C-alpha positions as a Markdown table, in Angstrom:
| # | Residue | x | y | z |
|---|---|---|---|---|
| 1 | Met | -84.2 | -8.8 | -0.4 |
| 2 | Ala | -80.6 | -7.9 | 0.3 |
| 3 | Asn | -79.6 | -7.6 | 4.0 |
| 4 | Ala | -78.2 | -4.3 | 5.5 |
| 5 | Lys | -74.6 | -5.5 | 5.3 |
| 6 | Glu | -74.9 | -6.3 | 1.5 |
| 7 | Met | -76.6 | -3.0 | 0.9 |
| 8 | Leu | -73.8 | -1.1 | 2.7 |
| 9 | Gln | -71.2 | -2.9 | 0.7 |
| 10 | Ala | -73.0 | -2.0 | -2.5 |
| 11 | Ile | -73.3 | 1.6 | -1.5 |
| 12 | Leu | -69.6 | 1.9 | -0.6 |
| 13 | Ser | -68.5 | 0.1 | -3.7 |
| 14 | Ser | -70.5 | 2.5 | -5.9 |
| 15 | Ile | -68.9 | 5.7 | -4.5 |
| 16 | Asp | -66.6 | 7.3 | -7.1 |
| 17 | Glu | -63.7 | 7.7 | -4.6 |
| 18 | Gly | -61.2 | 5.3 | -3.2 |
| 19 | Ile | -62.4 | 3.8 | 0.2 |
| 20 | His | -59.9 | 1.8 | 2.2 |
| 21 | Ala | -60.7 | 0.6 | 5.8 |
| 22 | Val | -58.4 | -1.3 | 8.2 |
| 23 | Asp | -58.9 | -2.7 | 11.6 |
| 24 | Glu | -56.8 | -1.6 | 14.6 |
| 25 | Asn | -54.0 | -4.0 | 13.6 |
| 26 | Gly | -53.7 | -2.5 | 10.1 |
| 27 | Val | -55.4 | -5.4 | 8.3 |
| 28 | Thr | -57.6 | -4.4 | 5.4 |
| 29 | Ile | -61.3 | -5.0 | 6.0 |
| 30 | Phe | -62.8 | -3.0 | 3.1 |
| 31 | Tyr | -61.3 | -2.0 | -0.2 |
| 32 | Asn | -63.6 | -0.7 | -3.0 |
| 33 | His | -62.8 | -1.0 | -6.8 |
| 34 | Ile | -61.9 | 2.7 | -7.0 |
| 35 | Ala | -59.2 | 2.3 | -4.4 |
| 36 | Ser | -58.0 | -0.8 | -6.3 |
| 37 | Lys | -57.7 | 1.3 | -9.5 |
| 38 | Leu | -55.9 | 4.1 | -7.6 |
| 39 | Asp | -53.4 | 1.8 | -6.0 |
| 40 | Gly | -52.9 | -0.5 | -9.1 |
| 41 | Leu | -53.7 | -3.6 | -7.1 |
| 42 | Glu | -56.3 | -6.3 | -7.2 |
| 43 | Arg | -58.9 | -6.3 | -4.3 |
| 44 | Lys | -58.1 | -9.9 | -3.5 |
| 45 | Glu | -54.4 | -8.9 | -3.0 |
| 46 | Val | -55.3 | -6.4 | -0.4 |
| 47 | Leu | -58.4 | -7.6 | 1.5 |
| 48 | Gly | -57.4 | -9.5 | 4.7 |
| 49 | Lys | -53.7 | -8.5 | 4.4 |
| 50 | Leu | -51.6 | -6.2 | 6.4 |
| 51 | Leu | -51.6 | -2.7 | 4.8 |
| 52 | Leu | -47.8 | -2.2 | 5.1 |
| 53 | Asp | -47.2 | -5.5 | 3.3 |
| 54 | Asn | -48.9 | -4.2 | 0.1 |
| 55 | Phe | -47.4 | -0.7 | 0.5 |
| 56 | Pro | -43.8 | -1.3 | 1.7 |
| 57 | Ser | -42.8 | 2.4 | 1.1 |
| 58 | Leu | -45.1 | 3.4 | 3.9 |
| 59 | Ser | -44.5 | 2.9 | 7.7 |
| 60 | Thr | -46.5 | 3.3 | 10.8 |
| 61 | Glu | -45.2 | 6.9 | 10.9 |
| 62 | Thr | -46.0 | 7.9 | 7.3 |
| 63 | Ser | -49.2 | 6.0 | 6.6 |
| 64 | Thr | -52.3 | 8.1 | 7.3 |
| 65 | Leu | -54.4 | 5.0 | 8.0 |
| 66 | Met | -51.9 | 3.6 | 10.5 |
| 67 | Lys | -51.4 | 7.1 | 12.1 |
| 68 | Val | -55.2 | 7.4 | 12.7 |
| 69 | Cys | -55.2 | 3.8 | 14.2 |
| 70 | Gln | -52.5 | 4.9 | 16.6 |
| 71 | Thr | -53.9 | 8.3 | 17.6 |
| 72 | Gly | -57.6 | 8.1 | 17.1 |
| 73 | Glu | -57.5 | 11.6 | 15.6 |
| 74 | Pro | -58.9 | 12.3 | 12.1 |
| 75 | Ile | -56.6 | 13.7 | 9.3 |
| 76 | Tyr | -58.1 | 15.9 | 6.6 |
| 77 | Asn | -57.0 | 16.5 | 3.0 |
| 78 | Gln | -53.5 | 15.1 | 3.5 |
| 79 | His | -51.3 | 14.6 | 0.4 |
| 80 | Gln | -49.6 | 11.2 | 0.4 |
| 81 | Ser | -47.1 | 9.7 | -2.1 |
| 82 | Tyr | -46.3 | 6.0 | -1.9 |
| 83 | Arg | -45.4 | 3.0 | -3.9 |
| 84 | Asn | -47.4 | -0.2 | -4.1 |
| 85 | Ile | -45.8 | -3.7 | -3.9 |
| 86 | Arg | -45.0 | -3.6 | -7.6 |
| 87 | Gly | -43.1 | -0.3 | -7.2 |
| 88 | Val | -45.7 | 1.9 | -8.9 |
| 89 | Leu | -45.9 | 5.5 | -7.6 |
| 90 | Val | -49.3 | 6.6 | -6.3 |
| 91 | Asp | -50.3 | 10.2 | -5.5 |
| 92 | Thr | -53.5 | 10.8 | -3.5 |
| 93 | Val | -55.2 | 13.3 | -1.3 |
| 94 | Asn | -56.7 | 11.5 | 1.7 |
| 95 | Thr | -59.2 | 12.2 | 4.4 |
| 96 | Thr | -58.8 | 9.5 | 7.1 |
| 97 | Leu | -61.2 | 9.0 | 10.0 |
| 98 | Pro | -61.2 | 6.7 | 13.1 |
| 99 | Ile | -63.8 | 4.0 | 13.4 |
| 100 | Lys | -65.1 | 3.7 | 16.9 |
| 101 | Val | -67.6 | 1.2 | 18.3 |
| 102 | Asn | -68.9 | 2.0 | 21.8 |
| 103 | Arg | -66.2 | 4.7 | 22.1 |
| 104 | Lys | -63.5 | 2.1 | 21.5 |
| 105 | Leu | -61.1 | 2.5 | 18.5 |
| 106 | Val | -61.5 | -0.5 | 16.2 |
| 107 | Gly | -59.9 | 0.8 | 13.0 |
| 108 | Ala | -59.7 | 3.6 | 10.4 |
| 109 | Val | -61.3 | 4.4 | 7.1 |
| 110 | Glu | -59.8 | 6.5 | 4.3 |
| 111 | Ile | -61.4 | 8.3 | 1.4 |
| 112 | Ala | -58.8 | 9.0 | -1.3 |
| 113 | Lys | -58.8 | 11.2 | -4.3 |
| 114 | Asp | -56.5 | 10.5 | -7.2 |
| 115 | Leu | -53.8 | 13.1 | -7.5 |
| 116 | Thr | -51.7 | 11.3 | -10.1 |
| 117 | Lys | -54.1 | 12.1 | -13.0 |
| 118 | Ile | -54.6 | 15.6 | -11.7 |
| 119 | Lys | -50.8 | 16.2 | -11.7 |
| 120 | His | -50.4 | 14.8 | -15.2 |
| 121 | Leu | -53.2 | 17.0 | -16.4 |
| 122 | Ser | -51.7 | 20.0 | -14.6 |
| 123 | Glu | -48.3 | 19.3 | -16.2 |
| 124 | Lys | -49.9 | 19.2 | -19.6 |
| 125 | Leu | -51.8 | 22.4 | -18.9 |
| 126 | Leu | -48.6 | 24.1 | -17.8 |
| 127 | Asp | -46.8 | 22.9 | -20.9 |
| 128 | Leu | -49.6 | 24.3 | -23.0 |
| 129 | Gln | -49.6 | 27.6 | -21.1 |
| 130 | Ala | -45.8 | 27.9 | -21.5 |
| 131 | Lys | -46.1 | 27.4 | -25.3 |
| 132 | Ile | -48.9 | 30.0 | -25.5 |
| 133 | Glu | -46.9 | 32.4 | -23.3 |
| 134 | Thr | -43.8 | 31.9 | -25.5 |
| 135 | Thr | -45.8 | 32.7 | -28.6 |
| 136 | Asn | -47.4 | 35.8 | -26.9 |
| 137 | Asn | -44.1 | 37.0 | -25.6 |
| 138 | Gln | -42.7 | 37.0 | -29.1 |
| 139 | Lys | -45.4 | 39.5 | -30.1 |
| 140 | Lys | -45.1 | 41.5 | -26.9 |
| 141 | Ser | -42.3 | 42.7 | -24.6 |
| 142 | Pro | -40.2 | 39.8 | -23.4 |
| 143 | Asn | -40.4 | 41.2 | -19.8 |
| 144 | Arg | -44.1 | 41.3 | -19.7 |
| 145 | Asn | -45.4 | 39.8 | -16.4 |
| 146 | Thr | -49.1 | 38.9 | -16.1 |
| 147 | Gly | -49.1 | 36.9 | -12.9 |
| 148 | Ala | -50.7 | 37.5 | -9.5 |
| 149 | Thr | -51.1 | 34.2 | -7.7 |
| 150 | Tyr | -52.9 | 35.2 | -4.5 |
| 151 | His | -56.7 | 35.6 | -3.9 |
| 152 | Met | -58.8 | 36.8 | -1.0 |
| 153 | Thr | -59.4 | 33.2 | 0.0 |
| 154 | Asp | -55.7 | 32.8 | 0.6 |
| 155 | Met | -55.9 | 35.4 | 3.5 |
| 156 | Ile | -56.6 | 33.1 | 6.5 |
| 157 | Thr | -58.4 | 34.8 | 9.4 |
| 158 | Asn | -61.2 | 34.7 | 11.9 |
| 159 | Asp | -60.3 | 38.1 | 13.2 |
| 160 | Pro | -63.1 | 40.8 | 12.9 |
| 161 | Thr | -60.7 | 43.6 | 12.1 |
| 162 | Phe | -58.9 | 41.6 | 9.4 |
| 163 | Asn | -62.2 | 40.4 | 7.9 |
| 164 | Glu | -63.3 | 44.0 | 7.8 |
| 165 | Leu | -60.1 | 44.8 | 5.9 |
| 166 | Lys | -60.8 | 42.0 | 3.4 |
| 167 | Ser | -64.3 | 43.5 | 2.9 |
| 168 | Lys | -62.9 | 46.9 | 2.2 |
| 169 | Ala | -60.3 | 45.5 | -0.2 |
| 170 | Leu | -63.1 | 43.7 | -2.2 |
| 171 | Lys | -65.0 | 46.9 | -2.5 |
| 172 | Val | -62.1 | 49.0 | -3.7 |
| 173 | Ala | -60.9 | 46.3 | -6.1 |
| 174 | Cys | -63.7 | 47.3 | -8.5 |
| 175 | Thr | -62.4 | 50.9 | -8.9 |
| 176 | Thr | -59.3 | 52.6 | -10.3 |
| 177 | Ser | -58.3 | 54.8 | -7.4 |
| 178 | Pro | -54.8 | 54.6 | -6.1 |
| 179 | Ile | -54.3 | 52.7 | -2.8 |
| 180 | Leu | -51.8 | 53.2 | 0.0 |
| 181 | Ile | -51.3 | 50.2 | 2.3 |
| 182 | Tyr | -49.5 | 50.4 | 5.6 |
| 183 | Gly | -48.4 | 47.2 | 7.3 |
| 184 | Glu | -45.3 | 46.1 | 9.2 |
| 185 | Thr | -42.8 | 43.7 | 7.7 |
| 186 | Gly | -44.3 | 40.2 | 7.2 |
| 187 | Thr | -48.0 | 41.2 | 7.6 |
| 188 | Gly | -48.8 | 40.2 | 4.0 |
| 189 | Lys | -48.9 | 43.4 | 2.0 |
| 190 | Glu | -48.2 | 41.8 | -1.4 |
| 191 | Leu | -50.7 | 39.0 | -0.6 |
| 192 | Leu | -53.3 | 41.7 | -0.1 |
| 193 | Val | -52.3 | 43.7 | -3.2 |
| 194 | Gln | -52.4 | 40.6 | -5.4 |
| 195 | Ser | -55.8 | 39.6 | -4.0 |
| 196 | Ile | -57.1 | 43.1 | -4.9 |
| 197 | His | -55.7 | 42.8 | -8.4 |
| 198 | Asn | -57.3 | 39.3 | -8.9 |
| 199 | Ala | -60.6 | 40.6 | -7.6 |
| 200 | Ser | -60.6 | 43.5 | -10.0 |
| 201 | Pro | -61.6 | 43.9 | -13.7 |
| 202 | Arg | -57.9 | 44.1 | -14.4 |
| 203 | Cys | -57.3 | 40.5 | -13.3 |
| 204 | Lys | -56.4 | 39.4 | -16.8 |
| 205 | Arg | -54.0 | 42.2 | -17.3 |
| 206 | Pro | -50.4 | 42.5 | -16.0 |
| 207 | Phe | -49.5 | 42.6 | -12.3 |
| 208 | Ile | -46.0 | 43.9 | -11.6 |
| 209 | Ala | -44.4 | 44.4 | -8.2 |
| 210 | Gln | -41.3 | 46.4 | -7.5 |
| 211 | Asn | -39.6 | 46.9 | -4.1 |
| 212 | Cys | -38.3 | 50.4 | -4.2 |
| 213 | Ala | -35.5 | 49.6 | -1.7 |
| 214 | Ala | -34.3 | 46.5 | -3.6 |
| 215 | Ile | -32.3 | 48.4 | -6.2 |
| 216 | Pro | -30.0 | 51.4 | -6.2 |
| 217 | Ser | -31.8 | 54.7 | -6.5 |
| 218 | Ser | -29.7 | 55.7 | -9.5 |
| 219 | Leu | -31.3 | 52.8 | -11.5 |
| 220 | Leu | -34.8 | 53.1 | -10.2 |
| 221 | Glu | -35.9 | 55.9 | -12.6 |
| 222 | Ser | -34.9 | 54.0 | -15.7 |
| 223 | Ile | -36.5 | 50.8 | -14.4 |
| 224 | Leu | -39.7 | 52.5 | -13.7 |
| 225 | Phe | -39.9 | 54.8 | -16.7 |
| 226 | Gly | -37.8 | 53.0 | -19.3 |
| 227 | Thr | -35.0 | 54.4 | -21.4 |
| 228 | Thr | -34.5 | 55.9 | -24.9 |
| 229 | Lys | -31.6 | 54.9 | -27.1 |
| 230 | Gly | -28.7 | 57.3 | -26.6 |
| 231 | Ser | -30.0 | 58.8 | -23.4 |
| 232 | Tyr | -26.7 | 57.6 | -21.8 |
| 233 | Thr | -23.9 | 55.3 | -22.8 |
| 234 | Gly | -25.2 | 51.9 | -23.7 |
| 235 | Ala | -28.9 | 52.9 | -23.3 |
| 236 | Thr | -31.4 | 51.2 | -25.6 |
| 237 | Asp | -35.1 | 51.7 | -26.3 |
| 238 | Arg | -36.6 | 49.8 | -23.4 |
| 239 | Pro | -40.0 | 50.1 | -21.7 |
| 240 | Gly | -40.1 | 50.6 | -18.0 |
| 241 | Leu | -42.4 | 49.0 | -15.5 |
| 242 | Phe | -45.1 | 51.6 | -15.9 |
| 243 | Glu | -45.5 | 50.7 | -19.6 |
| 244 | Leu | -45.3 | 46.9 | -18.9 |
| 245 | Ala | -48.1 | 47.3 | -16.3 |
| 246 | Asp | -50.3 | 49.2 | -18.8 |
| 247 | Gly | -53.9 | 48.0 | -18.4 |
| 248 | Gly | -53.1 | 46.3 | -15.1 |
| 249 | Thr | -51.6 | 47.0 | -11.7 |
| 250 | Leu | -48.2 | 48.3 | -10.6 |
| 251 | Phe | -47.3 | 47.6 | -7.0 |
| 252 | Leu | -44.6 | 49.8 | -5.4 |
| 253 | Asp | -43.4 | 48.4 | -2.1 |
| 254 | Glu | -41.4 | 50.3 | 0.5 |
| 255 | Leu | -42.4 | 53.6 | -1.2 |
| 256 | Ser | -40.6 | 55.7 | 1.4 |
| 257 | Ser | -37.3 | 54.4 | 0.0 |
| 258 | Met | -38.0 | 56.0 | -3.3 |
| 259 | Pro | -35.9 | 59.2 | -3.9 |
| 260 | Leu | -37.9 | 62.4 | -3.6 |
| 261 | Asp | -37.2 | 63.5 | -7.2 |
| 262 | Ile | -38.7 | 60.2 | -8.5 |
| 263 | Gln | -41.6 | 60.7 | -6.1 |
| 264 | Ala | -42.3 | 63.9 | -7.9 |
| 265 | Lys | -42.4 | 62.1 | -11.3 |
| 266 | Leu | -44.7 | 59.4 | -9.8 |
| 267 | Leu | -47.0 | 62.2 | -8.7 |
| 268 | Arg | -47.2 | 63.4 | -12.3 |
| 269 | Val | -48.1 | 59.9 | -13.5 |
| 270 | Leu | -50.9 | 59.7 | -10.9 |
| 271 | Gln | -52.3 | 63.1 | -11.9 |
| 272 | Asn | -52.0 | 62.9 | -15.7 |
| 273 | Gly | -51.6 | 59.2 | -16.6 |
| 274 | Val | -48.6 | 60.0 | -18.8 |
| 275 | Ile | -44.9 | 59.1 | -18.6 |
| 276 | Arg | -41.7 | 60.0 | -20.5 |
| 277 | Arg | -38.9 | 57.6 | -20.8 |
| 278 | Val | -35.5 | 58.7 | -19.5 |
| 279 | Gly | -33.9 | 60.8 | -22.2 |
| 280 | Gly | -37.1 | 60.8 | -24.3 |
| 281 | Thr | -39.4 | 63.6 | -25.3 |
| 282 | Lys | -42.5 | 61.6 | -26.4 |
| 283 | Glu | -45.3 | 61.4 | -23.8 |
| 284 | Ile | -46.9 | 58.0 | -23.4 |
| 285 | Thr | -50.4 | 57.7 | -22.1 |
| 286 | Leu | -51.1 | 54.8 | -19.7 |
| 287 | Asn | -54.0 | 53.2 | -18.0 |
| 288 | Leu | -52.9 | 51.5 | -14.9 |
| 289 | Arg | -53.7 | 51.3 | -11.2 |
| 290 | Ile | -50.9 | 52.1 | -8.8 |
| 291 | Ile | -50.9 | 50.5 | -5.3 |
| 292 | Ala | -48.2 | 51.6 | -2.9 |
| 293 | Ala | -47.2 | 50.0 | 0.4 |
| 294 | Met | -45.1 | 51.1 | 3.4 |
| 295 | Asn | -43.8 | 49.4 | 6.5 |
| 296 | Glu | -43.6 | 52.6 | 8.4 |
| 297 | Pro | -46.5 | 54.9 | 9.3 |
| 298 | Pro | -47.1 | 57.2 | 6.3 |
| 299 | Glu | -47.6 | 60.3 | 8.5 |
| 300 | Thr | -44.2 | 59.7 | 10.2 |
| 301 | Cys | -42.5 | 59.4 | 6.8 |
| 302 | Val | -44.1 | 62.7 | 5.7 |
| 303 | Arg | -42.9 | 64.4 | 8.9 |
| 304 | Glu | -39.4 | 63.0 | 8.5 |
| 305 | Lys | -39.3 | 64.1 | 4.8 |
| 306 | Lys | -39.1 | 60.5 | 3.5 |
| 307 | Leu | -42.4 | 60.9 | 1.6 |
| 308 | Arg | -43.6 | 64.0 | -0.2 |
| 309 | Ser | -46.8 | 65.3 | 1.3 |
| 310 | Asp | -48.4 | 65.9 | -2.0 |
| 311 | Leu | -47.7 | 62.4 | -3.1 |
| 312 | Tyr | -49.1 | 61.1 | 0.2 |
| 313 | Phe | -52.3 | 63.0 | -0.2 |
| 314 | Arg | -52.7 | 61.8 | -3.9 |
| 315 | Leu | -52.0 | 58.1 | -3.0 |
| 316 | Asn | -54.0 | 58.1 | 0.2 |
| 317 | Val | -57.3 | 58.1 | -1.6 |
| 318 | Ile | -57.8 | 54.6 | -0.2 |
| 319 | His | -55.9 | 53.7 | 2.9 |
| 320 | Leu | -55.7 | 50.1 | 4.1 |
| 321 | His | -54.0 | 49.2 | 7.3 |
| 322 | Ile | -52.9 | 45.6 | 7.9 |
| 323 | Pro | -52.9 | 44.7 | 11.6 |
| 324 | Gln | -49.9 | 43.1 | 13.2 |
| 325 | Leu | -50.1 | 39.4 | 14.1 |
| 326 | Lys | -49.8 | 40.3 | 17.8 |
| 327 | Asp | -53.1 | 42.2 | 17.4 |
| 328 | Arg | -54.9 | 39.2 | 16.0 |
| 329 | Lys | -53.5 | 36.3 | 18.0 |
| 330 | Gly | -56.8 | 34.4 | 17.6 |
| 331 | Asp | -55.6 | 33.6 | 14.1 |
| 332 | Ile | -52.5 | 31.9 | 15.2 |
| 333 | Pro | -54.1 | 28.4 | 15.6 |
| 334 | Leu | -55.5 | 28.7 | 12.0 |
| 335 | Leu | -52.2 | 29.8 | 10.6 |
| 336 | Ile | -50.3 | 27.0 | 12.5 |
| 337 | Asp | -52.7 | 24.4 | 10.9 |
| 338 | His | -52.3 | 26.0 | 7.5 |
| 339 | Phe | -48.5 | 26.1 | 7.5 |
| 340 | Val | -48.2 | 22.6 | 9.0 |
| 341 | Gln | -50.3 | 21.2 | 6.2 |
| 342 | Lys | -48.3 | 23.2 | 3.6 |
| 343 | Tyr | -44.9 | 21.8 | 4.8 |
| 344 | Asn | -46.4 | 18.3 | 5.3 |
| 345 | Phe | -47.0 | 18.5 | 1.6 |
| 346 | Gln | -43.6 | 20.0 | 0.7 |
| 347 | Phe | -41.5 | 17.8 | 3.0 |
| 348 | Gly | -43.5 | 14.6 | 2.7 |
| 349 | Lys | -44.2 | 14.4 | 6.4 |
| 350 | Leu | -47.3 | 13.5 | 8.5 |
| 351 | Val | -47.3 | 16.0 | 11.4 |
| 352 | Thr | -50.8 | 16.0 | 12.9 |
| 353 | Lys | -50.4 | 17.6 | 16.3 |
| 354 | Val | -48.7 | 20.6 | 18.0 |
| 355 | Glu | -47.8 | 20.3 | 21.7 |
| 356 | Glu | -49.9 | 22.5 | 23.9 |
| 357 | Glu | -46.8 | 24.3 | 25.3 |
| 358 | Val | -45.8 | 25.2 | 21.7 |
| 359 | Lys | -49.2 | 26.8 | 21.2 |
| 360 | Glu | -48.8 | 28.7 | 24.5 |
| 361 | Ile | -45.4 | 29.9 | 23.4 |
| 362 | Phe | -46.7 | 31.1 | 20.1 |
| 363 | His | -49.6 | 32.9 | 21.8 |
| 364 | Leu | -47.3 | 34.8 | 24.2 |
| 365 | Tyr | -44.6 | 35.6 | 21.6 |
| 366 | Glu | -44.9 | 39.1 | 20.2 |
| 367 | Trp | -44.1 | 38.1 | 16.5 |
| 368 | Pro | -42.0 | 41.2 | 15.4 |
| 369 | Gly | -41.8 | 39.5 | 11.9 |
| 370 | Asn | -45.5 | 38.9 | 11.9 |
| 371 | Val | -47.1 | 36.1 | 9.7 |
| 372 | Arg | -43.9 | 35.6 | 7.8 |
| 373 | Glu | -41.9 | 34.9 | 11.0 |
| 374 | Leu | -44.7 | 32.5 | 12.1 |
| 375 | Glu | -44.4 | 30.6 | 8.8 |
| 376 | His | -40.6 | 30.4 | 9.1 |
| 377 | Ala | -40.9 | 29.1 | 12.7 |
| 378 | Ile | -43.2 | 26.3 | 11.5 |
| 379 | Glu | -41.0 | 25.6 | 8.6 |
| 380 | Ser | -38.0 | 25.4 | 11.0 |
| 381 | Ala | -39.9 | 23.0 | 13.3 |
| 382 | Met | -41.0 | 20.8 | 10.4 |
| 383 | Asn | -37.3 | 20.4 | 9.5 |
| 384 | Met | -36.5 | 19.2 | 13.0 |
| 385 | Val | -39.6 | 17.0 | 13.8 |
| 386 | Asp | -39.2 | 13.2 | 13.5 |
| 387 | Gly | -42.6 | 11.9 | 14.6 |
| 388 | Asp | -46.1 | 13.3 | 14.2 |
| 389 | Arg | -46.0 | 16.1 | 16.8 |
| 390 | Ile | -44.2 | 19.5 | 17.0 |
| 391 | Leu | -42.6 | 19.9 | 20.4 |
| 392 | Thr | -41.0 | 22.8 | 22.2 |
| 393 | Glu | -37.5 | 21.4 | 21.4 |
| 394 | His | -38.2 | 21.8 | 17.6 |
| 395 | Leu | -38.8 | 25.6 | 17.8 |
| 396 | Pro | -36.2 | 28.1 | 16.8 |
| 397 | Pro | -33.9 | 29.0 | 19.7 |
| 398 | His | -34.8 | 32.7 | 19.7 |
| 399 | Ile | -38.5 | 32.0 | 20.3 |
| 400 | Ile | -37.8 | 29.6 | 23.2 |
| 401 | Asp | -35.3 | 32.2 | 24.7 |
| 402 | Ser | -38.0 | 34.9 | 24.4 |
| 403 | Tyr | -40.5 | 32.7 | 26.1 |
| 404 | Ser | -38.1 | 31.9 | 29.0 |
| 405 | Ser | -37.3 | 35.5 | 29.5 |
| 406 | Leu | -41.0 | 36.4 | 29.5 |
| 407 | Lys | -41.7 | 33.8 | 32.1 |
| 408 | Arg | -38.9 | 35.1 | 34.3 |
| 409 | Thr | -40.2 | 38.7 | 34.1 |
| 410 | Lys | -43.7 | 37.6 | 34.9 |
| 411 | Gln | -42.8 | 35.9 | 38.2 |
| 412 | Pro | -44.8 | 37.6 | 41.0 |
| 413 | Pro | -42.8 | 40.1 | 43.2 |
| 414 | Leu | -41.7 | 39.0 | 46.6 |
| 415 | Gln | -44.3 | 39.7 | 49.4 |
| 416 | Pro | -43.4 | 40.8 | 52.9 |
| 417 | Leu | -42.9 | 37.7 | 55.0 |
| 418 | Arg | -45.3 | 38.8 | 57.8 |
| 419 | Lys | -48.1 | 39.2 | 55.3 |
| 420 | Val | -47.5 | 35.9 | 53.6 |
| 421 | Leu | -47.4 | 34.1 | 57.0 |
| 422 | Met | -50.6 | 35.8 | 58.1 |
| 423 | Glu | -52.4 | 34.9 | 54.9 |
| 424 | Thr | -51.2 | 31.3 | 55.1 |
| 425 | Glu | -52.2 | 31.0 | 58.7 |
| 426 | Glu | -55.7 | 32.4 | 57.9 |
| 427 | Arg | -56.1 | 30.0 | 55.0 |
| 428 | Leu | -55.1 | 26.9 | 57.0 |
| 429 | Ile | -57.3 | 27.8 | 60.0 |
| 430 | Thr | -60.3 | 28.5 | 57.8 |
| 431 | Gln | -59.8 | 25.1 | 56.1 |
| 432 | Ala | -59.5 | 23.2 | 59.4 |
| 433 | Leu | -62.7 | 24.9 | 60.8 |
| 434 | Lys | -64.5 | 24.1 | 57.6 |
| 435 | Glu | -63.5 | 20.4 | 57.7 |
| 436 | Thr | -64.6 | 20.1 | 61.4 |
| 437 | Asn | -67.8 | 22.1 | 61.0 |
| 438 | Gly | -66.4 | 24.8 | 63.3 |
| 439 | Asn | -65.4 | 22.4 | 66.2 |
| 440 | Ile | -62.4 | 24.2 | 67.8 |
| 441 | Gln | -60.9 | 21.2 | 69.5 |
| 442 | Gln | -61.0 | 19.0 | 66.4 |
| 443 | Ala | -59.6 | 21.8 | 64.2 |
| 444 | Ala | -56.8 | 22.3 | 66.8 |
| 445 | Asn | -56.0 | 18.6 | 66.6 |
| 446 | Leu | -55.8 | 18.8 | 62.8 |
| 447 | Leu | -53.5 | 21.7 | 63.0 |
| 448 | Glu | -51.5 | 20.1 | 65.9 |
| 449 | Ile | -51.7 | 23.3 | 68.0 |
| 450 | Pro | -53.2 | 23.9 | 71.5 |
| 451 | Arg | -57.0 | 24.6 | 71.6 |
| 452 | Gln | -56.3 | 28.0 | 73.4 |
| 453 | Thr | -53.9 | 29.0 | 70.6 |
| 454 | Leu | -56.4 | 28.3 | 67.9 |
| 455 | Gln | -59.1 | 30.1 | 69.9 |
| 456 | Tyr | -56.9 | 33.2 | 70.2 |
| 457 | Lys | -55.9 | 33.2 | 66.5 |
| 458 | Ser | -59.5 | 32.7 | 65.4 |
| 459 | Asn | -60.6 | 35.7 | 67.4 |
| 460 | Lys | -57.7 | 37.8 | 66.2 |
| 461 | Leu | -58.4 | 36.9 | 62.5 |
| 462 | Lys | -62.2 | 37.3 | 63.2 |
| 463 | Leu | -62.9 | 33.8 | 62.0 |
| 464 | Ser | -66.1 | 32.1 | 63.1 |
């Protein structure tokens, strides 16, 4: 009967994922045949050899196995690109764990999934999709856009309020009612809108987004409603965004920037489901869902005449409010991990830790730019970092300056000197009496004052 060691070897060798283990010096002690296939090397070339000798493109800073041997901390789902000793490029996604015996770090083990084949298959799939899309676009409008990339799972949170928002969004995704979303800049309005579209029965139909402040108001009407040939000099028959979004979702961001006369026409679309191209007389019936978003409170915009009240009431059938990042600071550690992993992948780095002071700075900072600003702060730090840890010095200057200013303003105010002296005297006498079990003479000796003085001060402070 096979012994336990042989059985373990057989089990590990039968797993359909690459398994590579090294000791604390980086010498390979286990290497299954799947890992051998992934890396393009023979097992006998790797077993008993230094890891970095067989993979010269890696270093102690960029190798996940060597990094775990150094830190003793696990690394999960880390993308890694490297070349073997023959120069062959290998792409994997690795989970690397420390090996500890009696709490002592003795090595690391890595479970690797092959990303190279997945990338090749993805590229072939993208090529095929591009060919299909080209064929379809020849039959349809060349400007037709059917893409919404985000889903509800992309909205990272543990915050109860934000989770409640996601639940509401999932419920309303199944209907056709218009939605009005309010959220400050950078809170993720388009991410939420795309998630609603992808959770709806319209997910296979077009998703089109338009920022109403991104183009001159004189052009906005023709972009939204389309044009008829001859309606003005150079005008051609061209569908607008309403027509292109037919059957799907049209997202209008920064709605309060839309001119009031165009808001009136938008109201008509919401009420009747029909449009007329600029310069045209033919009415076109549409079936689309309109979702609008604002980065200012809608009631304020109505009061300041930026938003028509009738349009507000028609759009506000479903109202969703995205909380600011400063109101869900418990999500900051999750978002930090997410963005570090994202830029590890993009920049080919191996950052595994964030300094505690950085986390404190992020927690105290008010984040006027919300999640977008947090992502940019992480991206900036990832450009500056050299090792495996984000330090305070890697952060954008304006965030460090804000933290320094906040610390200065939070300094306690000066107390009256007499009060401070009395409190200090009381604290020291109490401590001395406690240490001497109430013996006045011994406590006086500790404090280096006469016994009578201590007796007087104790009576005055009413200390026993």
